[in-house]
N, C-alpha and C positions, 0 to 999 in steps of 0.2 A: 504494498498498499503505500502509496506518496502523500507525505503529511507535509502540508502548507508551503505550494509552491510559491516562486519567487514573485510572480503575479500578486498571489496573496498578500504576503506579505510586504508591498509595497505600496497596494489600496488601502489597506485599510490594518494589516496588523503589522504595523511598523514598531517593534518591539524588542527592545534590547532585555535577555533573561541577565538581568542586574541588582545586585541583592547592595540597594544602597543603604552606606552604614549608616546608622544614625550618629549623634553627638551623645558622648561618655553620659552626658548628666541626665542622659531623660532617664525619666524612675519605672523603667516599665521590664516586666519578667520574661527571662525565655520559656517560648511555648514549648510544650510537651510535648514528645511526638506522637504517644498514643493517648488515646479520648476518654475520660472517667466518664461511660455512660450512666453511671448511678449519681454522677456528682453533675453532671452536664444534662439539666433538663426542661424542656419547654415552661415556660415562653420563650426564655432568655438565653436559653444555650441547647445546641443541638450538634452532636458526632456529625461529623463528615461521613454521608453514606447514600450508596443506592437504596436503603429500606424507606419504606414510604413510614410519613411521619403518625404518629400516635400510633404504630403497630395496622394501620387499616390493612383491612384486604384489598386487594385491589379493585376489584368490581364493587366495591362498595365507598370506591375513591372518587372521588369531582376530577375530572382529566380540566387540568387548567391551560390556556391557552396566554400569552403576551404578547403583546403589540407593542412595539418602541421605537420612535426614529430621533435620528441623534442631531446636533446644531441646529440652524435657527427653524425658530416657529414661523412664517410668513404665511400672509393670504393666498397666493397664487398656489402655494402647497396644499394649501386645505382645501381649497373650493376647485382645482385638479384632477385631486388626488384621495385626501383621507376625509373629505365628506361625503364622496362617493359609495364608499366601504364599508363607512359607519351609516348611511341611511337606512333607516329602520330596522336596523338590527338589535332583534335581542336575545338577553343568556336565555336559558332556561325558568329561571325565577322572574322574568318578565320584564326586568331591569337592563338599560341600554347595555350595550357593550365596554368597556372603557380601554384607551389607549394610554402609553406611556411617553413623554418628551423630554425627553436629557436636554437641555437648551445651553446653549451660547450666544453670548451676546454677539460678540461680533462678527453673527451669517443673522443682520438684519432681522432677528426676534421681531415682532408687530406684538407690544403688549397689551395691546389690547386686545387682538385675539387671544392671548394667554390667558386675561379673567375671562374670556366670554367660554371657551373650551372647559377654562378648572372649575368652571358655575354649572358646566355640563355635566363633570363628574371624573375628568380626564386628569389623570397625575401630571403637574410639572415637575420636573428633578434637576441636577445640575449638570454639566457637561463645558463648568471653566467660564470663565468671562473674555476670554480670548483665545481659546484656542489655540497658542501660536507654533509654529515649527523650530525645526525639524522635530520629530517625535522625540528624539533623544533628549531635547532639554524637560521632558517629563519623569522618561524612564530613567536616566541620568544625572541631569545639569539641577533640577530646581530641589529646592530646598525645602522642606516641614514650613518654616514662615510662606513661601513663596504660594507654595500649595493650599496653605489655610487660608492666603488673602485671594487667591484663585476661586476657592473654594464658598465662600462666606458671602465676598461680594457679591458672586451671580446670586446666591442666595437671598443676598438684599435686593439687588437690581427686579430678584420676581416680586418679592416684595414689594418693594419702593412704587415699580412702577407697572408692576404686571397685577396689584390689588390680591396676590396670593398670602393667604397666611405664615406666617412662617414656618406654624406647627407643621402643617402640609407638605412640606419640602421634606421631604427625609432619604431618596436618594441620589446615589452621582453613579455617574461615567466617565470612565478619563478617555480624554483624547486619545487617538489611535490606540485605545486599549493599554497605553502604556503606563501600567500602574508601578510603585515603584514601594519601600518601606515609608519612606516620607509622605506619601500619600495615607495609607492605611492609616498612621500616625498624626495625619491631619485631621481626619474622617473622624478616628476614636474622639480624641477631643473636641472638637464640635458637634459630636452628640449623633452623629449622622446614623441612619437606620442598617443602611445596606449601601453597598458597593455591586456593582454589577460590570466589570471588566474581565472578568476573567474567564478563558475557554478552556475547555472540557472534554473531553473525547468519550467518558464513561457520564452516565444517566445520574448525574449527583443532584438530590434533595438540595436546597438550601441549607446553609450551616454556617455557624457563627467562629469565630475566630478566636475562641477562648484558649484554643489547641493550633499544634500545626497543621497546616492547609495540605491536603495532599496536591493540589493543582500545582505541582513541582516539575508538570517535564510538560507543562502549555508554557509560550509565548509571556509567560507574565510573571509578578513576584511572589515567591515562593516567602511570606514574612517569617524573620526568627521571633518575632515576639509576640506576645499575648495579646489580644486586644477584646476583651471580653464586652461580647449582647454585639457586637458589631457584625452584620452579616453580609455573608457571600451568595451573591447572585449566579450563578454558573452562567455563562452560554457556551450549551450545549453545542457541538459542530453538526453540521447538516452534510449527509454522504450524499455524493455529487455520484452518476453513472460512469464515470473515469475513475474513479477510487479515490478522489483525491477529497479531500476534506476541507470543508469552507465554513468560521463563522460569521461573518454578519454575506447577507443576501447580495451588498454588492461585489464580492469576490468570488462567489458563486458563478466563476465563468467557463466552466470545464465540465461540460462544452457550454458555448455561448446558445443561449438559447432565445428565442425569439417569438415561441409560437405556446401560444394560451395552454395547450395542452398537456405541453410536454409542464409549463410549471406547476400547472394542477398537480399532475403524476410527481411530482417533484415533491409538492408540499405535502401530498398525502403519504405517500411513501416515508420521509424523515417521519409525520406525528404517529403513523403506525410503532414506531418505532418505541415510543412513549406508549401511546394509547393501548398496546395488546403488553406493553414492557412494565416497567414496577410505575408506570403515571406520573414521571417528573414533569413538569411544566415544559410545556412548549416552547420555546420563545423565538419570534418572527424579529427580529432586528435587520433595521435597515436604515438607509439615509432616504431624501425627497429622490432624490435625483436618480437613483434606482428603477422609481416610475417610468422614465422619460423613453426609456427602450417597448418598439409592439410588446404586445402579448404580458408584460407583469403584470399590471394594475389588474385584467382582467383575469391571470390566473390564481392572482391571487382572491378575485371576488366570489370568483366557482369554488375555489377553498373553502369558501368563507361559509357559502351558501350548500356546501355537502357537508359542512360540521355543525350547520344548527338542525341538519335533519335530524340529530341525535340529543339525546336528553340531557346526558350527565356530562356535557361539553361546557366547559362557560369562561370568556375571554374577558380577561378582567386587566387591570392594569397594574403593574411589579408592586407597586405597594400593598392595595389586595390582596395577591397572591401570596405576599408576606406573613399577612395578617390569618389570611388562613394556616399556614404550613406552622406558626405558632399556636393557634388554636384549632387543629385539626378537627374536623366534623364530617361526620360520615355523610354519604350520599343520603340517605336515607332520612334525614336531619337538617340537610343543608337548608331547606325553608327557613328555619329557625334560626341561620348564622347571619348575625343583625349585621356583620360587616360585608357582605353581597348585598343589602338590600339596597333599593333604589335611594341614592340620595336624595339628600328634601333641595332642590334645587334653590338657587336667590338670583334676581336679576340681576346681572351685570352694571357698573353703568355706565357704558355705552354700548355701543355695536362698534362693531370689527369694521363696519362701512366708511369707506374714506372721507362720507359728508356728515358723518356725526362723532369721529375720535377725533383726537389730537396729535397732530404732525406735526413734529416741531426738526426744524433742518435747521443743519448747522453747517454751513459750508469750509472747503478744505478740501486739502488731499490725504483720505478721500473726503468726498463730504458723507456725512453723518445724517441720521434721520432718527428721530425715534418718535413710535405711534403708542399713544396709550390712552387711557381713559383719564387717567391727572389730568385737570383744566391748566394749568398753569406747564408752560414751558420751564425746566430750569436755565440758566445761563450759559450751561456749557455742556456735553454730549455726555452722558453719565458713565464713568470708565473703572476700572482698576483701580481701588484708591481713591477714587471721590463717586460714590454709586450716585450722589443724590445732585451730581452735578452741580455744584458750586463753584463760583468765582473767586474761589478763597484767596486769590492775590492782587484781587481789584478793589482800591478802594471804591468807585462804583460801578457796582457790578452791570448797569442801565447804560454805560459809554465806551466804547473803543478805546483803550487804554494804546497810545502809539508813542514807541520805545523813539525816543530822540539824543543819537549820540551813545559814544560807549561810556561804561563805568570811567570814574577819577579813583585811584589809588590815591588819598589823602597821607599815609603815611601806612606802618607797617601793619598797625591795630583798622583802620576806616574803610572804608570803599563807601562812596558816592557815586549814584547812577540818578540820573534825572528824565522824566521822560514829560509827556504831554496829553493830555487830555483834551480829543479836541470838538470842536465843535460845528455846525456848519455855519457860521457866521463867517462870509468872507473876509472881514476885516479883522480877524484874528479875538477879535473881543469875547468872553463868553466862556474863554481855554481856565486850564485850569494848569499849574505847574503841581509837577510830581518829584519827591525827593527820594531815594530811599536810602539809610543812612546803615550800612553793614559792616559790626563790628565782632571780632570775636572775642571782646571780652564776654564773661560772664553776668557783669551787674546788668542789674533792669530797670533803673531809675531814670535813664533819659530821655529827655524828649526831644524832636526837632522840630525845628521852624522854618519855614520855605520863605524869605523876605523879598520879596520882588522888588529893586529899583525903584518903578512907580508903582508901589501899592495899592490895591484900592482893600486890601487887607489882609492879615494872615490867621492862621490856624495852626495852633501844635497837634501831635498827638503822642501820647504818651504808652499805649498798649501796642508793646508791640509782637509780631507774627514770626515765626519761627519758618525760616527758610534756608535755604542751601546756596540759593545764587549767590556773586560777585563777593564773594568769600576772599578775602587771601591769605587765610588761614583753614583752610576746606577740614580738620582734622579735627579741630573744634569745635566748640558747641557756637552756632551761628545767632545773632536776633539782628532783626530789621524793623529799623523807625522810619513811619511814611509820615511828610506831611503836605498841605496840599494848600495853594493859597489863586485867587484869580490872577491874571497876571496882563498886562498890556507892553512887556518888555520883555528882552531876550535872555537876559542874563541877573535869574535869582540869587541870591544868597542864601545859603544851607547851614541854618547854626546849630549844633549841637552840644547840650550842656546836662549840667547832673548837677543838680540840689542850687540849683540859679549861678552854678562855676561854669563859665562856658569854657569846652572841652575841645570843640574846634570848629572853624569859622571859614566857611571855603565858597566861592562864586563856583556854580555849576553853570557849561554852557551850553543849553539849553537853547534849541533853534528852531522857534516857531515856525512851523511851513508857512511859505509864502503862498499868498491864492494864485490860482493858475489865472491866465487872460481870460478875459472873459470872452465866448464866442462871439463871433460876428454873424451877422449875415451871408449866408455863401454867395460867393461872387463867380456865377459862372464861365467869366473871363478869364479866373485867374484857379479855380478850381476844374483840371482839366485830367481825361483817364489817359495813359492806365492809373496812378497812384491818387485820385481825389474824383469824387463824383460828388454833387449835390443832392442831395435827399430829395426823391420826387417819384410819379409815378411814370413819368415815360420813357420809351425803351431807349438804352441806351445805343449813344452814337445816332440817333434820331432817326434811328430804319423804318421801315414799315412796318405793322404788323401781320401781313401776310408772306413776309419775307423773313420773319421772326422765328428763329426754331422754339418751342415750346420745350422746357428743360423740367425734367422731373429730378427729383434728388429722393434719395432711399437711406437713412441714416439709424444707429440704432447704437443705445449709450450701453453703457457698463461692463463686465466681460465680454472678453472673446471665447470661446469656449468650443472646442469640437465637439460635442453633443447637439449644441446650437445649430452648429455650421450642416450636421449631418440631416437632423430633422427638418429645420426651416432652409437659412440661406441656401445653403445645396439647391432644393428642390427650386425656389421659384430663381434662383439664376440658371440652372441646366440649360442649356442649347437658346441663351436668350440673347 
């Protein structure tokens, strides 16, 4: 049998078998190799194994199916794919099926859609803020603190901008499935319930990391330490007709299938290994891009139709699956299992329709967009380390700060930087001078005053803000002091003092931008082609309409991807 071909590793299993050593001051206990089944009991501990939880008989065990997607949650994917196979699908208890979304912020996630789908009962889980590359950053380089920031900030973004209660966000999957000991330690510290990145060829049911994990021969970390109560939800591999195993549907390309009936058979054959075996949860795990090829959506929908002909199969989110594992309930009593009852739906605060939600646009390279039901746009696009999108460095967050000139190092201890908050007034009035004085001193009683040459007024600021910019001694603690005043001149004076004693006084070279020349009425005698043309509806060159070619342009924005070209562009370009 061929196991984990190169193409699989390139697409989604870009994982290094790497045991990240943890700092020596970590208060952790090495995991015991052998699990003590008498000490490890449900609901908070389970030994790794293929046995059915609770010792239930296979025929009295519901077959659980989970469907999950990674990366961004976008309206276009929902309307083209998710909504189609979700429509009118109910479990045997009459409740709608539910999915799990492992969400990354950098993948154009629409948080109004997050809120809407969560209110319908679907699970929102964490997939880091940035999902940065390369994969070795996650498996080898990221510290526990970096893992913690990525995980916790993504959870906070879902809460703040997707209105998902923090207590409902309990699961995590690694970018590229590139788990590490540091990642596991961060999840445990952050009190997450489960981790879903580890691949398994065996039919393992979920288990906790109180003891040594058996998943040490797959491309995932085998944690050395004990993490009591943290659950592992194994991604059980699919079989392909080629004999090559795959874990993520995107990597199941041996052979490359474009026929609906072959995909249907692929799902049925792999499902029956679970259903006719130990009924370990059958997980379908993909990215939205998987659907772009012919036959895939149709094959999945045909498989789901086939599943719904049976009365012992439940399609639930991963968190709901885990609730059953922790409290195994026989199929004969499943109607009384309250965690699978229909959720009490509450109305979202907006729909995800473009006319209803709040769309905040942040120009730049790349342009960022925040779509949310939250009514007010934050000053900045929420990001790692700034989940609220607060403009923490601006004295007036509602205006654009324009930096004028370099920093000045007054002496070995102080650095002064000047900038201007610009206005729309062409004469320069209404502008504010902003001076930042940065010092490596730990004294905190300084105040800075900006005194323009022709002052309209002055204002002092004595509350410092901690920053790392413009420091002459970067290794030491840094305090920044800002003061502002209206200016009508170019050279204000910055004075730094402590307890009324002047420490330094220096002129800062602010150059107020001169207003550009006012535009004149276009003079056709001076504005001539090819480099100048007056605005107008006249045909260039004075040509007759019937002797002028009608020009048509077709353009597309954003990424240029092979999948889009093969599905769309190449089709209308062919032979034209």
